[in-house]
C-alpha positions in Angstrom: -15.5 -41.8 9.4 -16.0 -41.3 5.9 -14.0 -42.6 3.0 -11.9 -39.4 2.5 -10.6 -39.9 6.2 -10.0 -43.5 5.7 -8.0 -43.0 2.7 -5.8 -40.3 4.3 -5.1 -42.7 7.1 -4.0 -45.3 4.9 -1.8 -43.0 2.8 -0.4 -41.6 6.0 0.5 -44.9 7.4 2.0 -46.1 3.9 4.2 -43.1 3.7 5.3 -43.8 7.4 6.4 -47.4 6.4 8.3 -46.1 3.3 10.1 -43.8 5.4 10.9 -46.4 8.1 12.3 -48.7 5.5 14.3 -46.2 3.8 15.9 -45.1 7.2 16.9 -48.9 7.8 18.7 -49.2 4.6 20.4 -45.8 5.1 21.7 -46.8 8.4 23.5 -49.7 6.7 25.2 -48.3 3.4 26.4 -51.5 2.4 23.1 -52.8 1.6 22.1 -49.8 -0.4 21.9 -50.6 -4.2 23.6 -48.5 -6.4 21.6 -46.1 -8.5 22.1 -46.3 -12.2 20.6 -43.6 -14.5 20.2 -44.6 -18.3 19.0 -42.0 -20.6 17.2 -42.5 -23.6 18.4 -40.4 -26.5 15.7 -38.7 -28.5 15.8 -37.3 -31.8 16.8 -33.6 -32.2 13.7 -32.9 -34.3 10.2 -34.7 -35.0 10.6 -37.2 -37.8 7.5 -37.7 -40.0 7.8 -41.6 -39.8 7.6 -41.3 -36.1 4.4 -39.6 -36.0 2.8 -42.0 -38.5 2.1 -39.1 -41.1 2.0 -39.5 -44.6 5.3 -38.7 -46.2 4.0 -35.8 -48.3 2.9 -34.0 -45.0 5.0 -31.1 -44.4 5.1 -29.0 -41.1 4.6 -25.5 -41.4 6.4 -23.0 -39.0 3.9 -21.1 -37.4 4.4 -17.5 -36.5 5.2 -16.6 -33.0 2.3 -15.9 -31.2 1.8 -12.0 -29.8 1.2 -11.8 -26.1 -2.5 -12.1 -25.2 -3.8 -8.4 -24.1 -7.0 -7.5 -23.0 -7.1 -4.3 -24.7 -6.0 -3.4 -28.5 -3.8 -0.7 -29.3 -6.8 1.9 -29.9 -8.2 0.7 -26.6 -5.0 1.0 -24.6 -4.5 4.6 -26.0 -7.9 5.6 -25.0 -7.5 3.9 -21.4 -4.4 6.1 -21.0 -6.0 9.2 -22.2 -9.2 8.5 -19.8 -6.8 8.0 -16.8 -5.0 11.3 -17.6 -8.4 13.1 -18.1 -10.0 11.7 -15.1 -7.5 10.6 -12.6 -10.2 10.8 -9.7 -12.6 8.2 -11.3 -12.3 4.4 -12.0 -12.4 2.9 -15.4 -13.2 -0.7 -16.0 -12.6 -2.3 -19.4 -14.3 -5.0 -21.5 -17.7 -4.9 -19.3 -20.8 -6.8 -20.5 -24.1 -5.2 -20.9 -25.7 -8.1 -19.1 -23.5 -7.3 -15.9 -24.6 -3.9 -16.1 -28.2 -4.8 -16.3 -27.8 -6.8 -13.2 -26.9 -3.9 -11.2 -30.5 -2.8 -11.9 -32.0 -5.9 -10.5 -33.2 -9.2 -11.8 -36.1 -7.7 -13.8 -33.8 -5.7 -16.1 -31.3 -8.6 -16.3 -34.1 -10.7 -17.8 -35.3 -8.1 -20.1 -32.0 -7.8 -21.4 -31.0 -11.2 -21.4 -30.6 -11.1 -25.4 -27.5 -8.8 -24.6 -25.5 -11.8 -23.2 -22.3 -11.7 -24.8 -22.2 -8.0 -25.8 -20.0 -5.5 -24.0 -18.6 -2.1 -23.8 -15.2 -1.5 -24.1 -15.1 1.0 -21.1 -17.1 1.9 -18.1 -16.4 5.0 -16.2 -17.3 5.3 -12.6 -17.1 8.2 -10.0 -15.3 7.8 -6.7 -18.3 5.8 -5.2 -18.3 3.4 -8.3 -21.4 5.0 -9.6 -21.6 4.5 -13.2 -21.1 7.7 -15.2 -20.9 6.4 -18.8 -20.3 3.7 -21.0 -17.5 4.1 -23.7 -17.2 2.3 -27.1 -14.5 2.2 -29.8 -16.2 1.3 -33.0 -15.8 1.6 -36.8 -18.7 2.9 -38.6 -20.6 -0.2 -40.3 -21.8 -0.3 -43.8 -24.2 -3.1 -43.3 -27.6 -3.2 -41.4 -26.8 -5.7 -39.0 -23.9 -4.1 -37.6 -25.7 -0.9 -37.4 -28.7 -2.5 -35.6 -26.4 -4.2 -33.0 -25.0 -0.9 -32.2 -28.4 0.8 -31.8 -29.6 -2.1 -29.7 -26.7 -1.9 -27.6 -27.2 2.1 -27.3 -31.0 1.5 -26.4 -30.2 -1.1 -23.8 -27.8 1.2 -22.2 -30.2 4.2 -22.3 -33.0 2.1 -20.9 -30.5 1.4 -17.9 -29.7 5.1 -17.4 -26.1 4.9 -18.9 -25.2 7.1 -21.7 -23.0 5.5 -24.5 -20.3 7.5 -25.8 -18.5 6.3 -29.3 -15.4 6.9 -30.4 -13.6 5.8 -33.7 -10.3 4.3 -33.4 -8.7 6.8 -36.0 -10.1 9.8 -34.3 -9.5 9.3 -30.6 -10.0 12.4 -28.4 -7.4 14.2 -26.3 -7.7 14.4 -22.5 -9.4 18.0 -22.7 -12.1 16.6 -25.2 -12.5 13.6 -23.0 -13.3 15.7 -19.9 -15.7 17.9 -21.8 -17.5 14.4 -23.0 -17.6 13.0 -19.7 -18.9 16.1 -18.2 -21.7 16.0 -20.9 -22.3 12.4 -20.0 -22.8 13.3 -16.5 -25.6 15.5 -17.4 -27.2 13.2 -19.6 -26.9 10.5 -16.9 -28.6 12.7 -14.4 -31.4 13.5 -16.9 -31.7 9.6 -18.1 -31.9 8.9 -14.1 -34.7 11.7 -13.5 -36.8 10.1 -16.5 -36.5 6.7 -14.8 -38.2 7.8 -11.6 
């Protein structure tokens, strides 16, 4: 027997002993000692001297934290519009580019290992879960580093055969425009897949 089994046997035996002793005392109520409960009164608020802080230290009231949400307001709005425009398609949110690369195999994942930690806001899939397009909500960037990162993401997705659609948060399309964009993405996806073969 291993140590875990032996320990469980001893624990069960100890529990049985405690229960037996408890039953003996409960059968003779005159031997049960009275239970006394003492409550320690605690101060209503924290006091600085109790914490050992400098008397000049003051506590700052922190604002209430907002609920943690997977999608911000713009992303939620776009998600609902995508669902309205494409009710028969599956939409995944916050998908990593590295995860998309893994779908193409280990070689692609190793090639795009530098993209770890980067993701897209949405991936639109068909009824058979084939990837149709990736969607990103992004503000235009003035600096070159932000633009370069977006171009790297676009190139990485294109090399995987996944078209990237970028929308601005202050100019989200309606359901009809989304339907047209996704139809164009399906055509681009088919062309990218043909180029890969």
